[in-house]
PDB file of N, CA, C and O in Angstrom:
ATOM      1  N   UNK A   1      27.126 -19.573  -5.429  1.00  0.00           N
ATOM      2  CA  UNK A   1      25.604 -20.364  -5.251  1.00  0.00           C
ATOM      3  C   UNK A   1      24.675 -20.115  -6.592  1.00  0.00           C
ATOM      4  O   UNK A   1      23.885 -19.201  -6.829  1.00  0.00           O
ATOM      5  N   UNK A   2      25.008 -21.111  -7.283  1.00  0.00           N
ATOM      6  CA  UNK A   2      24.539 -21.126  -8.789  1.00  0.00           C
ATOM      7  C   UNK A   2      22.838 -20.168  -8.737  1.00  0.00           C
ATOM      8  O   UNK A   2      22.159 -19.929  -7.738  1.00  0.00           O
ATOM      9  N   UNK A   3      22.558 -19.797 -10.184  1.00  0.00           N
ATOM     10  CA  UNK A   3      21.352 -19.019 -10.612  1.00  0.00           C
ATOM     11  C   UNK A   3      19.262 -20.001 -10.405  1.00  0.00           C
ATOM     12  O   UNK A   3      18.077 -19.750 -10.189  1.00  0.00           O
ATOM     13  N   UNK A   4      20.423 -21.319 -10.749  1.00  0.00           N
ATOM     14  CA  UNK A   4      19.350 -22.446 -10.646  1.00  0.00           C
ATOM     15  C   UNK A   4      19.187 -22.875  -8.722  1.00  0.00           C
ATOM     16  O   UNK A   4      18.050 -23.151  -8.338  1.00  0.00           O
ATOM     17  N   UNK A   5      20.056 -22.889  -7.937  1.00  0.00           N
ATOM     18  CA  UNK A   5      19.979 -23.340  -7.019  1.00  0.00           C
ATOM     19  C   UNK A   5      18.912 -22.146  -6.306  1.00  0.00           C
ATOM     20  O   UNK A   5      17.879 -22.424  -5.697  1.00  0.00           O
ATOM     21  N   UNK A   6      19.379 -20.943  -6.521  1.00  0.00           N
ATOM     22  CA  UNK A   6      18.953 -19.775  -5.722  1.00  0.00           C
ATOM     23  C   UNK A   6      17.379 -19.562  -6.187  1.00  0.00           C
ATOM     24  O   UNK A   6      16.506 -19.212  -5.394  1.00  0.00           O
ATOM     25  N   UNK A   7      17.232 -19.729  -7.076  1.00  0.00           N
ATOM     26  CA  UNK A   7      15.279 -20.024  -7.529  1.00  0.00           C
ATOM     27  C   UNK A   7      15.064 -21.400  -6.940  1.00  0.00           C
ATOM     28  O   UNK A   7      14.264 -21.132  -6.043  1.00  0.00           O
ATOM     29  N   UNK A   8      15.272 -22.711  -6.877  1.00  0.00           N
ATOM     30  CA  UNK A   8      14.702 -23.173  -6.285  1.00  0.00           C
ATOM     31  C   UNK A   8      14.681 -22.819  -4.903  1.00  0.00           C
ATOM     32  O   UNK A   8      13.633 -22.490  -4.347  1.00  0.00           O
ATOM     33  N   UNK A   9      15.699 -22.863  -4.363  1.00  0.00           N
ATOM     34  CA  UNK A   9      15.572 -21.994  -2.924  1.00  0.00           C
ATOM     35  C   UNK A   9      14.652 -20.762  -2.676  1.00  0.00           C
ATOM     36  O   UNK A   9      14.425 -20.469  -1.502  1.00  0.00           O
ATOM     37  N   UNK A  10      14.008 -19.888  -3.837  1.00  0.00           N
ATOM     38  CA  UNK A  10      13.196 -18.882  -3.141  1.00  0.00           C
ATOM     39  C   UNK A  10      11.576 -19.763  -3.499  1.00  0.00           C
ATOM     40  O   UNK A  10      10.597 -19.829  -2.756  1.00  0.00           O
ATOM     41  N   UNK A  11      11.734 -20.299  -4.748  1.00  0.00           N
ATOM     42  CA  UNK A  11      10.161 -20.587  -4.971  1.00  0.00           C
ATOM     43  C   UNK A  11       9.980 -21.481  -3.113  1.00  0.00           C
ATOM     44  O   UNK A  11       9.123 -21.190  -2.279  1.00  0.00           O
ATOM     45  N   UNK A  12      11.222 -22.681  -2.946  1.00  0.00           N
ATOM     46  CA  UNK A  12      10.416 -23.247  -1.639  1.00  0.00           C
ATOM     47  C   UNK A  12      10.395 -22.620  -0.351  1.00  0.00           C
ATOM     48  O   UNK A  12       9.828 -23.236   0.552  1.00  0.00           O
ATOM     49  N   UNK A  13      10.956 -21.407  -0.082  1.00  0.00           N
ATOM     50  CA  UNK A  13      11.257 -19.944   1.046  1.00  0.00           C
ATOM     51  C   UNK A  13       9.720 -19.650  -0.116  1.00  0.00           C
ATOM     52  O   UNK A  13       9.999 -20.713  -0.670  1.00  0.00           O
ATOM     53  N   UNK A  14       9.023 -19.385  -0.543  1.00  0.00           N
ATOM     54  CA  UNK A  14       7.961 -18.697  -1.125  1.00  0.00           C
ATOM     55  C   UNK A  14       6.591 -19.393  -1.093  1.00  0.00           C
ATOM     56  O   UNK A  14       5.460 -18.929  -0.948  1.00  0.00           O
ATOM     57  N   UNK A  15       7.126 -20.901  -1.308  1.00  0.00           N
ATOM     58  CA  UNK A  15       5.772 -22.051  -0.641  1.00  0.00           C
ATOM     59  C   UNK A  15       5.456 -22.426   0.559  1.00  0.00           C
ATOM     60  O   UNK A  15       4.383 -22.863   0.974  1.00  0.00           O
ATOM     61  N   UNK A  16       6.704 -22.186   1.247  1.00  0.00           N
ATOM     62  CA  UNK A  16       6.526 -22.348   2.768  1.00  0.00           C
ATOM     63  C   UNK A  16       5.894 -20.952   3.470  1.00  0.00           C
ATOM     64  O   UNK A  16       5.693 -20.879   4.682  1.00  0.00           O
ATOM     65  N   UNK A  17       5.579 -19.734   2.426  1.00  0.00           N
ATOM     66  CA  UNK A  17       5.216 -18.444   3.394  1.00  0.00           C
ATOM     67  C   UNK A  17       4.152 -18.100   2.682  1.00  0.00           C
ATOM     68  O   UNK A  17       4.399 -17.021   2.142  1.00  0.00           O
ATOM     69  N   UNK A  18       3.135 -18.463   2.424  1.00  0.00           N
ATOM     70  CA  UNK A  18       1.646 -18.117   1.684  1.00  0.00           C
ATOM     71  C   UNK A  18       0.711 -17.337   3.025  1.00  0.00           C
ATOM     72  O   UNK A  18       0.514 -17.633   4.204  1.00  0.00           O
ATOM     73  N   UNK A  19       0.152 -15.863   1.851  1.00  0.00           N
ATOM     74  CA  UNK A  19      -0.778 -15.946   2.206  1.00  0.00           C
ATOM     75  C   UNK A  19      -2.056 -16.481   2.326  1.00  0.00           C
ATOM     76  O   UNK A  19      -2.611 -16.999   1.357  1.00  0.00           O
ATOM     77  N   UNK A  20      -2.661 -16.392   3.601  1.00  0.00           N
ATOM     78  CA  UNK A  20      -4.801 -16.183   3.748  1.00  0.00           C
ATOM     79  C   UNK A  20      -4.925 -15.886   3.007  1.00  0.00           C
ATOM     80  O   UNK A  20      -4.025 -15.456   2.286  1.00  0.00           O
ATOM     81  N   UNK A  21      -6.281 -15.935   2.677  1.00  0.00           N
ATOM     82  CA  UNK A  21      -7.300 -16.113   1.661  1.00  0.00           C
ATOM     83  C   UNK A  21      -7.931 -14.187   2.317  1.00  0.00           C
ATOM     84  O   UNK A  21      -8.080 -13.175   1.632  1.00  0.00           O
ATOM     85  N   UNK A  22      -8.088 -14.326   3.406  1.00  0.00           N
ATOM     86  CA  UNK A  22      -8.176 -12.927   3.594  1.00  0.00           C
ATOM     87  C   UNK A  22      -7.101 -11.883   2.985  1.00  0.00           C
ATOM     88  O   UNK A  22      -7.304 -11.251   1.949  1.00  0.00           O
ATOM     89  N   UNK A  23      -6.063 -11.801   3.682  1.00  0.00           N
ATOM     90  CA  UNK A  23      -4.879 -11.528   2.729  1.00  0.00           C
ATOM     91  C   UNK A  23      -4.609 -10.471   1.182  1.00  0.00           C
ATOM     92  O   UNK A  23      -4.422  -9.342   0.729  1.00  0.00           O
ATOM     93  N   UNK A  24      -4.846 -12.524   0.793  1.00  0.00           N
ATOM     94  CA  UNK A  24      -4.593 -12.781  -0.288  1.00  0.00           C
ATOM     95  C   UNK A  24      -6.303 -11.804  -1.787  1.00  0.00           C
ATOM     96  O   UNK A  24      -6.228 -11.590  -2.997  1.00  0.00           O
ATOM     97  N   UNK A  25      -7.041 -11.640  -1.159  1.00  0.00           N
ATOM     98  CA  UNK A  25      -8.487 -11.099  -1.516  1.00  0.00           C
ATOM     99  C   UNK A  25      -7.583  -9.195  -1.434  1.00  0.00           C
ATOM    100  O   UNK A  25      -7.363  -8.460  -2.397  1.00  0.00           O
ATOM    101  N   UNK A  26      -7.354  -9.001  -0.364  1.00  0.00           N
ATOM    102  CA  UNK A  26      -7.323  -7.777  -0.200  1.00  0.00           C
ATOM    103  C   UNK A  26      -6.431  -7.502  -1.275  1.00  0.00           C
ATOM    104  O   UNK A  26      -6.769  -6.624  -2.069  1.00  0.00           O
ATOM    105  N   UNK A  27      -5.043  -8.267  -1.490  1.00  0.00           N
ATOM    106  CA  UNK A  27      -4.292  -7.399  -2.394  1.00  0.00           C
ATOM    107  C   UNK A  27      -4.674  -7.563  -3.957  1.00  0.00           C
ATOM    108  O   UNK A  27      -4.196  -6.840  -4.831  1.00  0.00           O
ATOM    109  N   UNK A  28      -5.800  -8.839  -4.248  1.00  0.00           N
ATOM    110  CA  UNK A  28      -6.131  -8.106  -5.454  1.00  0.00           C
ATOM    111  C   UNK A  28      -6.749  -7.368  -5.958  1.00  0.00           C
ATOM    112  O   UNK A  28      -6.606  -6.783  -7.031  1.00  0.00           O
ATOM    113  N   UNK A  29      -7.773  -7.322  -4.940  1.00  0.00           N
ATOM    114  CA  UNK A  29      -8.727  -6.077  -5.231  1.00  0.00           C
ATOM    115  C   UNK A  29      -7.966  -4.643  -5.048  1.00  0.00           C
ATOM    116  O   UNK A  29      -8.407  -3.743  -5.763  1.00  0.00           O
ATOM    117  N   UNK A  30      -6.827  -4.298  -4.140  1.00  0.00           N
ATOM    118  CA  UNK A  30      -6.002  -3.275  -3.773  1.00  0.00           C
ATOM    119  C   UNK A  30      -5.152  -2.741  -5.352  1.00  0.00           C
ATOM    120  O   UNK A  30      -5.087  -1.691  -5.991  1.00  0.00           O
ATOM    121  N   UNK A  31      -4.522  -4.321  -5.506  1.00  0.00           N
ATOM    122  CA  UNK A  31      -3.992  -3.882  -6.999  1.00  0.00           C
ATOM    123  C   UNK A  31      -4.477  -3.673  -8.334  1.00  0.00           C
ATOM    124  O   UNK A  31      -3.843  -3.593  -9.387  1.00  0.00           O
ATOM    125  N   UNK A  32      -5.876  -3.588  -8.081  1.00  0.00           N
ATOM    126  CA  UNK A  32      -6.631  -2.401  -9.388  1.00  0.00           C
ATOM    127  C   UNK A  32      -6.831  -1.553  -9.399  1.00  0.00           C
ATOM    128  O   UNK A  32      -7.405  -1.038 -10.358  1.00  0.00           O
ATOM    129  N   UNK A  33      -6.306  -0.589  -7.819  1.00  0.00           N
ATOM    130  CA  UNK A  33      -6.810   0.616  -7.427  1.00  0.00           C
ATOM    131  C   UNK A  33      -5.120   1.046  -8.420  1.00  0.00           C
ATOM    132  O   UNK A  33      -4.040   0.455  -8.426  1.00  0.00           O
ATOM    133  N   UNK A  34      -5.627   2.427  -9.218  1.00  0.00           N
ATOM    134  CA  UNK A  34      -4.104   3.156  -9.595  1.00  0.00           C
ATOM    135  C   UNK A  34      -3.297   3.704  -8.619  1.00  0.00           C
ATOM    136  O   UNK A  34      -4.103   4.222  -7.847  1.00  0.00           O
ATOM    137  N   UNK A  35      -2.185   3.899  -8.192  1.00  0.00           N
ATOM    138  CA  UNK A  35      -1.270   4.167  -7.682  1.00  0.00           C
ATOM    139  C   UNK A  35      -1.240   5.802  -7.257  1.00  0.00           C
ATOM    140  O   UNK A  35      -0.820   6.221  -6.179  1.00  0.00           O
ATOM    141  N   UNK A  36      -1.576   6.313  -7.935  1.00  0.00           N
ATOM    142  CA  UNK A  36      -1.087   7.808  -8.051  1.00  0.00           C
ATOM    143  C   UNK A  36      -3.160   8.342  -7.426  1.00  0.00           C
ATOM    144  O   UNK A  36      -3.635   9.464  -7.596  1.00  0.00           O
ATOM    145  N   UNK A  37      -3.908   7.159  -6.770  1.00  0.00           N
ATOM    146  CA  UNK A  37      -5.455   7.687  -6.176  1.00  0.00           C
ATOM    147  C   UNK A  37      -4.765   8.116  -5.063  1.00  0.00           C
ATOM    148  O   UNK A  37      -5.097   9.208  -4.604  1.00  0.00           O
ATOM    149  N   UNK A  38      -3.563   7.279  -4.336  1.00  0.00           N
ATOM    150  CA  UNK A  38      -3.253   7.487  -2.578  1.00  0.00           C
ATOM    151  C   UNK A  38      -2.589   8.841  -2.767  1.00  0.00           C
ATOM    152  O   UNK A  38      -2.692   9.796  -1.997  1.00  0.00           O
ATOM    153  N   UNK A  39      -1.927   8.796  -3.843  1.00  0.00           N
ATOM    154  CA  UNK A  39      -0.837  10.407  -4.042  1.00  0.00           C
ATOM    155  C   UNK A  39      -1.484  11.504  -4.143  1.00  0.00           C
ATOM    156  O   UNK A  39      -0.908  12.566  -3.907  1.00  0.00           O
ATOM    157  N   UNK A  40      -2.916  11.465  -4.544  1.00  0.00           N
ATOM    158  CA  UNK A  40      -4.053  12.445  -4.805  1.00  0.00           C
ATOM    159  C   UNK A  40      -4.665  12.632  -3.438  1.00  0.00           C
ATOM    160  O   UNK A  40      -4.852  13.715  -2.884  1.00  0.00           O
ATOM    161  N   UNK A  41      -4.965  11.377  -2.947  1.00  0.00           N
ATOM    162  CA  UNK A  41      -5.563  11.699  -1.495  1.00  0.00           C
ATOM    163  C   UNK A  41      -4.900  12.510  -0.743  1.00  0.00           C
ATOM    164  O   UNK A  41      -5.112  13.685  -0.441  1.00  0.00           O
ATOM    165  N   UNK A  42      -3.669  11.428  -0.327  1.00  0.00           N
ATOM    166  CA  UNK A  42      -2.807  12.226   0.435  1.00  0.00           C
ATOM    167  C   UNK A  42      -2.270  13.840  -0.117  1.00  0.00           C
ATOM    168  O   UNK A  42      -1.685  14.324   0.852  1.00  0.00           O
ATOM    169  N   UNK A  43      -2.250  14.664  -1.077  1.00  0.00           N
ATOM    170  CA  UNK A  43      -1.945  15.889  -1.576  1.00  0.00           C
ATOM    171  C   UNK A  43      -3.953  16.360  -0.988  1.00  0.00           C
ATOM    172  O   UNK A  43      -4.103  17.519  -0.604  1.00  0.00           O
ATOM    173  N   UNK A  44      -4.644  15.857  -0.987  1.00  0.00           N
ATOM    174  CA  UNK A  44      -6.455  16.414  -0.988  1.00  0.00           C
ATOM    175  C   UNK A  44      -6.299  16.567   0.520  1.00  0.00           C
ATOM    176  O   UNK A  44      -6.896  17.570   0.913  1.00  0.00           O
ATOM    177  N   UNK A  45      -5.668  15.869   1.515  1.00  0.00           N
ATOM    178  CA  UNK A  45      -6.259  15.755   2.808  1.00  0.00           C
ATOM    179  C   UNK A  45      -5.418  16.903   3.630  1.00  0.00           C
ATOM    180  O   UNK A  45      -5.612  17.183   4.813  1.00  0.00           O
ATOM    181  N   UNK A  46      -4.046  17.761   2.412  1.00  0.00           N
ATOM    182  CA  UNK A  46      -3.208  18.544   2.987  1.00  0.00           C
ATOM    183  C   UNK A  46      -3.690  19.529   2.990  1.00  0.00           C
ATOM    184  O   UNK A  46      -3.642  20.343   3.912  1.00  0.00           O
ATOM    185  N   UNK A  47      -4.520  19.709   1.465  1.00  0.00           N
ATOM    186  CA  UNK A  47      -5.298  21.093   1.124  1.00  0.00           C
ATOM    187  C   UNK A  47      -6.196  21.196   2.066  1.00  0.00           C
ATOM    188  O   UNK A  47      -5.954  22.096   2.870  1.00  0.00           O
ATOM    189  N   UNK A  48      -7.442  20.405   2.309  1.00  0.00           N
ATOM    190  CA  UNK A  48      -8.204  20.422   3.386  1.00  0.00           C
ATOM    191  C   UNK A  48      -7.722  21.234   4.826  1.00  0.00           C
ATOM    192  O   UNK A  48      -8.044  22.382   5.132  1.00  0.00           O
ATOM    193  N   UNK A  49      -7.000  20.453   5.482  1.00  0.00           N
ATOM    194  CA  UNK A  49      -6.251  20.385   6.538  1.00  0.00           C
ATOM    195  C   UNK A  49      -6.173  21.980   6.208  1.00  0.00           C
ATOM    196  O   UNK A  49      -7.034  22.689   6.729  1.00  0.00           O
ATOM    197  N   UNK A  50      -5.294  22.521   5.461  1.00  0.00           N
ATOM    198  CA  UNK A  50      -4.815  23.906   5.168  1.00  0.00           C
ATOM    199  C   UNK A  50      -6.144  24.990   4.952  1.00  0.00           C
ATOM    200  O   UNK A  50      -6.291  26.209   5.039  1.00  0.00           O
ATOM    201  N   UNK A  51      -6.629  24.339   4.769  1.00  0.00           N
ATOM    202  CA  UNK A  51      -8.379  24.847   4.352  1.00  0.00           C
ATOM    203  C   UNK A  51      -8.912  25.168   6.034  1.00  0.00           C
ATOM    204  O   UNK A  51      -9.157  26.339   6.322  1.00  0.00           O
ATOM    205  N   UNK A  52      -9.030  24.366   6.820  1.00  0.00           N
ATOM    206  CA  UNK A  52      -9.634  23.975   7.684  1.00  0.00           C
ATOM    207  C   UNK A  52      -8.361  25.419   8.650  1.00  0.00           C
ATOM    208  O   UNK A  52      -8.894  26.479   8.980  1.00  0.00           O
ATOM    209  N   UNK A  53      -7.243  25.264   8.870  1.00  0.00           N
ATOM    210  CA  UNK A  53      -6.315  25.252   9.299  1.00  0.00           C
ATOM    211  C   UNK A  53      -6.797  27.037   9.120  1.00  0.00           C
ATOM    212  O   UNK A  53      -7.077  27.538  10.209  1.00  0.00           O
ATOM    213  N   UNK A  54      -6.883  27.728   8.252  1.00  0.00           N
ATOM    214  CA  UNK A  54      -7.033  29.362   7.563  1.00  0.00           C
ATOM    215  C   UNK A  54      -8.461  29.377   8.432  1.00  0.00           C
ATOM    216  O   UNK A  54      -8.476  30.166   9.376  1.00  0.00           O
ATOM    217  N   UNK A  55      -9.588  28.629   8.215  1.00  0.00           N
ATOM    218  CA  UNK A  55     -11.114  28.874   8.769  1.00  0.00           C
ATOM    219  C   UNK A  55     -10.964  28.897  10.066  1.00  0.00           C
ATOM    220  O   UNK A  55     -11.989  29.110  10.715  1.00  0.00           O
ATOM    221  N   UNK A  56      -9.425  28.650  10.960  1.00  0.00           N
ATOM    222  CA  UNK A  56     -10.287  28.334  11.737  1.00  0.00           C
ATOM    223  C   UNK A  56     -10.748  26.965  13.259  1.00  0.00           C
ATOM    224  O   UNK A  56     -10.860  26.945  14.485  1.00  0.00           O
ATOM    225  N   UNK A  57     -10.866  26.026  12.048  1.00  0.00           N
ATOM    226  CA  UNK A  57     -11.489  24.963  13.241  1.00  0.00           C
ATOM    227  C   UNK A  57     -10.057  23.727  13.092  1.00  0.00           C
ATOM    228  O   UNK A  57     -10.077  22.644  12.508  1.00  0.00           O
ATOM    229  N   UNK A  58      -9.226  24.197  13.640  1.00  0.00           N
ATOM    230  CA  UNK A  58      -8.047  23.689  14.330  1.00  0.00           C
ATOM    231  C   UNK A  58      -7.822  22.298  14.778  1.00  0.00           C
ATOM    232  O   UNK A  58      -6.751  21.701  14.676  1.00  0.00           O
ATOM    233  N   UNK A  59      -9.317  21.654  15.468  1.00  0.00           N
ATOM    234  CA  UNK A  59      -9.075  20.235  15.532  1.00  0.00           C
ATOM    235  C   UNK A  59      -9.331  19.896  14.601  1.00  0.00           C
ATOM    236  O   UNK A  59      -8.642  18.936  14.255  1.00  0.00           O
ATOM    237  N   UNK A  60     -10.662  20.466  13.314  1.00  0.00           N
ATOM    238  CA  UNK A  60     -10.557  19.113  12.122  1.00  0.00           C
ATOM    239  C   UNK A  60      -8.859  19.203  11.744  1.00  0.00           C
ATOM    240  O   UNK A  60      -8.135  18.347  12.251  1.00  0.00           O
ATOM    241  N   UNK A  61      -8.455  19.894  11.153  1.00  0.00           N
ATOM    242  CA  UNK A  61      -7.565  20.404  10.386  1.00  0.00           C
ATOM    243  C   UNK A  61      -6.268  19.588  10.818  1.00  0.00           C
ATOM    244  O   UNK A  61      -5.385  19.199  10.054  1.00  0.00           O
ATOM    245  N   UNK A  62      -6.354  19.338  12.738  1.00  0.00           N
ATOM    246  CA  UNK A  62      -4.908  17.937  12.881  1.00  0.00           C
ATOM    247  C   UNK A  62      -5.848  17.040  12.510  1.00  0.00           C
ATOM    248  O   UNK A  62      -5.099  16.348  11.821  1.00  0.00           O
ATOM    249  N   UNK A  63      -6.811  16.549  12.430  1.00  0.00           N
ATOM    250  CA  UNK A  63      -7.655  15.246  12.228  1.00  0.00           C
ATOM    251  C   UNK A  63      -7.336  15.357  10.907  1.00  0.00           C
ATOM    252  O   UNK A  63      -6.461  14.612  10.465  1.00  0.00           O
ATOM    253  N   UNK A  64      -7.716  15.912  10.401  1.00  0.00           N
ATOM    254  CA  UNK A  64      -7.682  15.890   8.738  1.00  0.00           C
ATOM    255  C   UNK A  64      -6.435  15.454   8.058  1.00  0.00           C
ATOM    256  O   UNK A  64      -6.280  14.490   7.309  1.00  0.00           O
ATOM    257  N   UNK A  65      -5.278  16.648   8.595  1.00  0.00           N
ATOM    258  CA  UNK A  65      -3.853  16.227   8.412  1.00  0.00           C
ATOM    259  C   UNK A  65      -2.903  15.173   8.722  1.00  0.00           C
ATOM    260  O   UNK A  65      -1.754  14.934   8.350  1.00  0.00           O
ATOM    261  N   UNK A  66      -4.080  14.367   9.858  1.00  0.00           N
ATOM    262  CA  UNK A  66      -3.287  13.163   9.975  1.00  0.00           C
ATOM    263  C   UNK A  66      -3.486  11.793   9.081  1.00  0.00           C
ATOM    264  O   UNK A  66      -2.900  10.710   9.071  1.00  0.00           O
ATOM    265  N   UNK A  67      -4.512  12.307   8.389  1.00  0.00           N
ATOM    266  CA  UNK A  67      -4.170  11.290   7.182  1.00  0.00           C
ATOM    267  C   UNK A  67      -3.826  11.315   6.008  1.00  0.00           C
ATOM    268  O   UNK A  67      -4.294  10.874   4.958  1.00  0.00           O
ATOM    269  N   UNK A  68      -2.439  12.213   6.462  1.00  0.00           N
ATOM    270  CA  UNK A  68      -1.377  12.173   4.903  1.00  0.00           C
ATOM    271  C   UNK A  68      -0.731  11.064   4.815  1.00  0.00           C
ATOM    272  O   UNK A  68      -0.460  10.563   3.724  1.00  0.00           O
ATOM    273  N   UNK A  69      -0.344  10.446   6.142  1.00  0.00           N
ATOM    274  CA  UNK A  69       1.174   9.421   6.350  1.00  0.00           C
ATOM    275  C   UNK A  69      -0.370   7.955   5.918  1.00  0.00           C
ATOM    276  O   UNK A  69      -0.222   7.492   4.787  1.00  0.00           O
ATOM    277  N   UNK A  70      -1.103   7.602   6.382  1.00  0.00           N
ATOM    278  CA  UNK A  70      -1.872   6.650   6.129  1.00  0.00           C
ATOM    279  C   UNK A  70      -2.433   6.327   4.651  1.00  0.00           C
ATOM    280  O   UNK A  70      -2.820   5.198   4.352  1.00  0.00           O
ATOM    281  N   UNK A  71      -2.445   7.379   3.782  1.00  0.00           N
ATOM    282  CA  UNK A  71      -2.715   7.660   2.609  1.00  0.00           C
ATOM    283  C   UNK A  71      -1.393   7.492   1.784  1.00  0.00           C
ATOM    284  O   UNK A  71      -1.675   7.719   0.607  1.00  0.00           O
ATOM    285  N   UNK A  72      -0.325   7.247   1.895  1.00  0.00           N
ATOM    286  CA  UNK A  72       1.110   7.947   1.459  1.00  0.00           C
ATOM    287  C   UNK A  72       1.718   6.267   1.762  1.00  0.00           C
ATOM    288  O   UNK A  72       2.622   5.688   1.160  1.00  0.00           O
ATOM    289  N   UNK A  73       0.728   5.682   3.093  1.00  0.00           N
ATOM    290  CA  UNK A  73       1.589   3.815   3.377  1.00  0.00           C
ATOM    291  C   UNK A  73       0.898   3.479   2.307  1.00  0.00           C
ATOM    292  O   UNK A  73       1.583   2.962   1.425  1.00  0.00           O
ATOM    293  N   UNK A  74      -0.519   3.628   2.025  1.00  0.00           N
ATOM    294  CA  UNK A  74      -1.901   2.493   1.124  1.00  0.00           C
ATOM    295  C   UNK A  74      -0.616   2.534  -0.141  1.00  0.00           C
ATOM    296  O   UNK A  74      -0.193   1.534  -0.721  1.00  0.00           O
ATOM    297  N   UNK A  75      -0.268   3.594  -0.312  1.00  0.00           N
ATOM    298  CA  UNK A  75      -0.292   4.093  -1.396  1.00  0.00           C
ATOM    299  C   UNK A  75       1.586   2.681  -1.476  1.00  0.00           C
ATOM    300  O   UNK A  75       1.752   1.679  -2.172  1.00  0.00           O
ATOM    301  N   UNK A  76       2.229   3.126  -0.773  1.00  0.00           N
ATOM    302  CA  UNK A  76       3.476   2.155  -0.690  1.00  0.00           C
ATOM    303  C   UNK A  76       2.728   0.493  -0.960  1.00  0.00           C
ATOM    304  O   UNK A  76       3.037  -0.430  -1.714  1.00  0.00           O
ATOM    305  N   UNK A  77       1.672   0.664   0.011  1.00  0.00           N
ATOM    306  CA  UNK A  77       1.229  -1.431   0.023  1.00  0.00           C
ATOM    307  C   UNK A  77       0.825  -1.277  -1.725  1.00  0.00           C
ATOM    308  O   UNK A  77       1.057  -2.287  -2.389  1.00  0.00           O
ATOM    309  N   UNK A  78       0.501  -0.605  -2.137  1.00  0.00           N
ATOM    310  CA  UNK A  78      -0.317  -0.796  -3.025  1.00  0.00           C
ATOM    311  C   UNK A  78       0.253  -0.945  -4.604  1.00  0.00           C
ATOM    312  O   UNK A  78      -0.324  -1.210  -5.658  1.00  0.00           O
ATOM    313  N   UNK A  79       1.705  -0.639  -4.260  1.00  0.00           N
ATOM    314  CA  UNK A  79       2.740  -0.396  -5.132  1.00  0.00           C
ATOM    315  C   UNK A  79       3.330  -1.846  -5.024  1.00  0.00           C
ATOM    316  O   UNK A  79       3.265  -2.706  -5.901  1.00  0.00           O
ATOM    317  N   UNK A  80       3.874  -1.953  -3.877  1.00  0.00           N
ATOM    318  CA  UNK A  80       4.807  -3.585  -3.752  1.00  0.00           C
ATOM    319  C   UNK A  80       4.014  -4.339  -3.784  1.00  0.00           C
ATOM    320  O   UNK A  80       4.459  -5.482  -3.890  1.00  0.00           O
ATOM    321  N   UNK A  81       2.514  -4.227  -3.723  1.00  0.00           N
ATOM    322  CA  UNK A  81       1.831  -5.499  -4.552  1.00  0.00           C
ATOM    323  C   UNK A  81       1.885  -5.802  -6.103  1.00  0.00           C
ATOM    324  O   UNK A  81       2.020  -6.835  -6.758  1.00  0.00           O
ATOM    325  N   UNK A  82       1.767  -4.820  -6.331  1.00  0.00           N
ATOM    326  CA  UNK A  82       1.827  -4.947  -8.149  1.00  0.00           C
ATOM    327  C   UNK A  82       3.140  -4.915  -8.298  1.00  0.00           C
ATOM    328  O   UNK A  82       3.216  -4.911  -9.527  1.00  0.00           O
ATOM    329  N   UNK A  83       4.297  -4.888  -7.882  1.00  0.00           N
ATOM    330  CA  UNK A  83       5.230  -5.468  -8.157  1.00  0.00           C
ATOM    331  C   UNK A  83       6.382  -6.847  -7.726  1.00  0.00           C
ATOM    332  O   UNK A  83       7.534  -7.107  -8.074  1.00  0.00           O
ATOM    333  N   UNK A  84       5.256  -7.603  -6.681  1.00  0.00           N
ATOM    334  CA  UNK A  84       6.045  -8.553  -5.934  1.00  0.00           C
ATOM    335  C   UNK A  84       4.865  -9.379  -5.784  1.00  0.00           C
ATOM    336  O   UNK A  84       5.017 -10.595  -5.662  1.00  0.00           O
ATOM    337  N   UNK A  85       3.755  -8.890  -5.778  1.00  0.00           N
ATOM    338  CA  UNK A  85       2.202  -9.760  -5.402  1.00  0.00           C
ATOM    339  C   UNK A  85       2.313 -10.875  -4.194  1.00  0.00           C
ATOM    340  O   UNK A  85       3.407 -11.411  -4.016  1.00  0.00           O
ATOM    341  N   UNK A  86       1.331 -11.187  -3.463  1.00  0.00           N
ATOM    342  CA  UNK A  86       1.142 -11.420  -1.838  1.00  0.00           C
ATOM    343  C   UNK A  86       1.966 -12.576  -2.057  1.00  0.00           C
ATOM    344  O   UNK A  86       3.053 -12.596  -1.480  1.00  0.00           O
ATOM    345  N   UNK A  87       1.435 -14.139  -3.242  1.00  0.00           N
ATOM    346  CA  UNK A  87       2.244 -15.092  -3.769  1.00  0.00           C
ATOM    347  C   UNK A  87       3.617 -14.880  -4.604  1.00  0.00           C
ATOM    348  O   UNK A  87       3.460 -14.393  -5.723  1.00  0.00           O
ATOM    349  N   UNK A  88       4.909 -15.174  -4.216  1.00  0.00           N
ATOM    350  CA  UNK A  88       5.722 -15.487  -5.163  1.00  0.00           C
ATOM    351  C   UNK A  88       5.761 -16.869  -6.163  1.00  0.00           C
ATOM    352  O   UNK A  88       6.356 -17.038  -7.227  1.00  0.00           O
ATOM    353  N   UNK A  89       4.966 -17.701  -5.458  1.00  0.00           N
ATOM    354  CA  UNK A  89       5.075 -18.657  -5.670  1.00  0.00           C
ATOM    355  C   UNK A  89       4.105 -19.435  -7.009  1.00  0.00           C
ATOM    356  O   UNK A  89       4.397 -20.315  -7.819  1.00  0.00           O
ATOM    357  N   UNK A  90       2.711 -18.544  -6.744  1.00  0.00           N
ATOM    358  CA  UNK A  90       1.540 -19.205  -7.364  1.00  0.00           C
ATOM    359  C   UNK A  90       1.687 -17.690  -8.646  1.00  0.00           C
ATOM    360  O   UNK A  90       0.758 -17.506  -9.432  1.00  0.00           O
ATOM    361  N   UNK A  91       2.622 -16.993  -8.656  1.00  0.00           N
ATOM    362  CA  UNK A  91       2.846 -15.946  -9.738  1.00  0.00           C
ATOM    363  C   UNK A  91       3.569 -16.363 -11.119  1.00  0.00           C
ATOM    364  O   UNK A  91       3.753 -15.520 -11.998  1.00  0.00           O
TER     365      UNK A  91
END
């Protein structure tokens, strides 16, 4: 398969799979945030969870500790949006 054919097929596929206005707006806004914000938020929630655990607030500690994974997933989403964008056809 030639490179030109692959590029044309990729553009055609991207045109058929465009994002809606809401997703596009969310991605435009989240792409403005530095990726390390999410890493620091995850590290902060680990720290707060540890402090709560050590002070005997076990339920609150578990609640805050569960924030780590969503922060890291949002960081991955942010990075993907910055690298790939939502609509390859429009970039």
